[in-house]
C-alpha positions as CSV (number, residue, x, y, z in Angstrom):
1,M,128.6,113.5,112.8
2,A,125.1,114.8,113.7
3,I,123.1,111.8,112.9
4,Q,122.7,109.9,116.3
5,R,120.9,106.7,115.5
6,T,117.9,105.2,113.7
7,G,114.8,106.7,115.3
8,H,112.2,104.0,113.9
9,V,111.6,101.5,111.2
10,A,108.5,101.9,109.1
11,I,107.0,98.6,107.3
12,R,104.1,97.5,105.1
13,V,101.8,94.5,105.8
14,R,99.2,92.9,104.2
15,N,97.1,92.3,107.6
16,L,97.2,94.8,110.4
17,E,95.4,92.5,112.7
18,A,98.0,89.8,112.2
19,A,100.7,92.5,112.7
20,K,99.0,93.8,115.7
21,R,99.1,90.4,117.4
22,F,102.5,89.5,116.2
23,Y,104.2,92.8,117.5
24,G,102.1,93.4,120.3
25,E,101.1,90.0,121.7
26,I,104.2,88.0,120.6
27,L,107.0,90.4,120.6
28,G,105.5,92.4,123.7
29,M,105.7,95.5,122.0
30,R,103.3,98.3,123.2
31,L,101.0,99.7,120.6
32,G,101.3,103.7,121.1
33,M,98.7,104.8,118.5
34,E,96.3,103.1,115.8
35,I,94.8,104.7,112.7
36,P,92.2,102.1,111.9
37,G,92.7,100.4,108.5
38,Q,95.9,102.2,108.2
39,G,98.5,101.8,110.4
40,L,99.9,100.8,114.1
41,F,102.7,102.4,116.1
42,F,104.4,100.6,118.4
43,R,106.9,101.2,121.1
44,F,109.1,99.3,123.6
45,N,109.8,101.9,126.1
46,N,108.8,105.6,126.5
47,Y,109.9,106.5,122.8
48,H,106.9,107.6,120.9
49,H,107.3,104.9,118.4
50,D,109.9,102.0,117.3
51,L,108.0,100.7,114.4
52,A,105.3,101.8,112.4
53,V,103.3,99.3,110.7
54,F,101.2,100.7,107.5
55,K,98.5,98.5,105.5
56,A,100.0,97.6,102.1
57,R,97.9,98.0,99.1
58,N,95.4,94.7,98.3
59,G,97.2,92.3,96.4
60,A,100.6,93.2,97.9
61,E,103.3,89.9,97.8
62,P,105.0,89.0,101.1
63,A,108.3,90.0,101.8
64,S,110.9,87.4,100.6
65,K,114.7,86.9,100.1
66,N,114.3,88.1,96.3
67,H,113.1,91.7,97.0
68,A,115.1,94.8,97.5
69,G,114.8,96.3,100.6
70,V,115.5,95.8,104.2
71,A,117.3,92.2,104.8
72,H,116.0,92.0,108.4
73,I,115.3,94.5,111.6
74,A,117.2,93.8,114.5
75,L,116.0,94.2,117.8
76,V,118.4,94.8,120.6
77,A,117.6,92.6,124.1
78,D,119.0,93.4,127.5
79,D,120.9,90.1,128.1
80,F,121.1,86.2,126.7
81,D,118.2,85.3,128.9
82,T,116.0,87.6,127.3
83,V,117.0,86.2,124.0
84,L,116.5,82.8,125.1
85,G,113.1,83.9,126.6
86,M,112.0,85.3,123.3
87,Y,113.4,82.2,121.4
88,R,111.0,80.1,123.8
89,R,108.3,82.3,123.6
90,L,108.4,82.3,119.6
91,R,108.4,78.5,119.7
92,E,105.4,78.5,121.8
93,H,103.2,80.8,119.6
94,G,104.3,78.5,116.6
95,V,106.7,81.2,115.0
96,P,109.6,79.4,113.2
97,V,113.1,80.6,114.1
98,S,115.0,80.3,111.0
99,R,118.6,80.4,112.7
100,T,120.6,81.1,115.6
101,I,124.0,82.5,115.4
102,D,126.9,83.9,117.4
103,H,128.6,86.7,115.9
104,G,130.9,86.9,118.9
105,A,130.1,90.6,119.8
106,T,126.1,89.4,119.6
107,K,124.0,86.4,120.1
108,S,121.1,86.2,117.8
109,I,117.9,84.5,116.9
110,Y,116.2,85.2,113.5
111,F,112.4,84.6,112.5
112,S,109.9,86.3,110.3
113,D,106.7,88.3,110.9
114,P,103.7,86.8,109.2
115,D,104.4,88.8,106.2
116,G,107.9,87.4,105.6
117,I,109.7,90.4,107.2
118,E,112.9,88.9,109.0
119,L,113.7,89.9,112.3
120,E,116.5,89.4,114.6
121,I,116.6,89.6,118.5
122,Y,119.9,89.8,119.8
123,C,122.2,90.5,122.8
124,E,125.5,92.4,123.1
125,V,128.2,90.3,124.5
126,P,130.7,92.9,125.9
127,E,133.2,90.7,127.0
128,F,133.9,89.7,123.3
129,N,136.3,92.1,121.8
130,W,135.4,92.5,118.1
131,R,137.7,95.0,117.3
132,Q,140.6,92.6,118.1
133,N,138.8,89.4,117.3
134,G,136.6,90.8,114.2
135,M,133.1,89.8,113.6
136,V,132.1,86.0,113.4
137,R,129.4,83.8,112.5
138,V,129.1,80.5,114.2
139,P,125.6,78.5,114.7
140,L,124.5,78.8,118.2
141,D,123.0,75.9,120.2
142,I,120.8,78.3,122.0
143,E,119.2,75.5,124.4
144,N,122.9,74.6,125.5
145,E,124.1,76.1,128.8
146,S,127.3,77.1,127.3
147,A,125.8,79.3,124.6
148,A,125.4,82.0,127.0
149,R,129.3,82.1,127.2
150,P,131.5,84.5,124.9
151,L,133.5,82.7,122.2
152,S,137.2,82.4,123.2
153,P,139.5,84.1,121.1
154,E,140.6,80.7,119.6
155,Q,137.1,80.2,118.4
156,A,137.0,83.5,117.0
157,R,139.9,83.1,114.9
158,A,138.8,79.8,113.9
159,T,135.8,81.2,112.0
160,S,135.8,84.0,109.7
161,L,133.0,86.3,108.6
162,R,131.8,86.1,105.2
163,L,128.8,87.8,103.9
164,P,125.9,85.2,104.1
165,S,123.8,84.9,101.1
166,D,120.7,84.7,103.6
167,L,121.4,88.2,105.2
């Protein structure tokens, strides 16, 4: 197939300054370009932009679980220490973490931006054989030292992946 990956995600927000603070200062994305009053283009590394943020029309409602559209935006961290560090950083900035989940192949934290757009930060767990064990969904006690370890095949078999209603 010729398509290689997702190039970027574009979202609409009610307050560009709040988005600039959240994605730039809290999540640590770099602002690549700003069109005053219209949009922001953020990046992680050397790509021109990974996230485009545009000003929504006045009176726009915040995102919710009842709207059609993107369920969440997933951001890949380099390792579990980074996920843990982002978890602590979010809490320091008063950003509630809605859930922490061990999916076997990934370890994830979920939270929302100021407009209610849900985000996930996760790290891969290459030691976990998802082809053999499947994807799982187990609550993750992220502050516990054992949280960084991969699930055992027995733990994986003890849980089954059901599509959650809170995706």
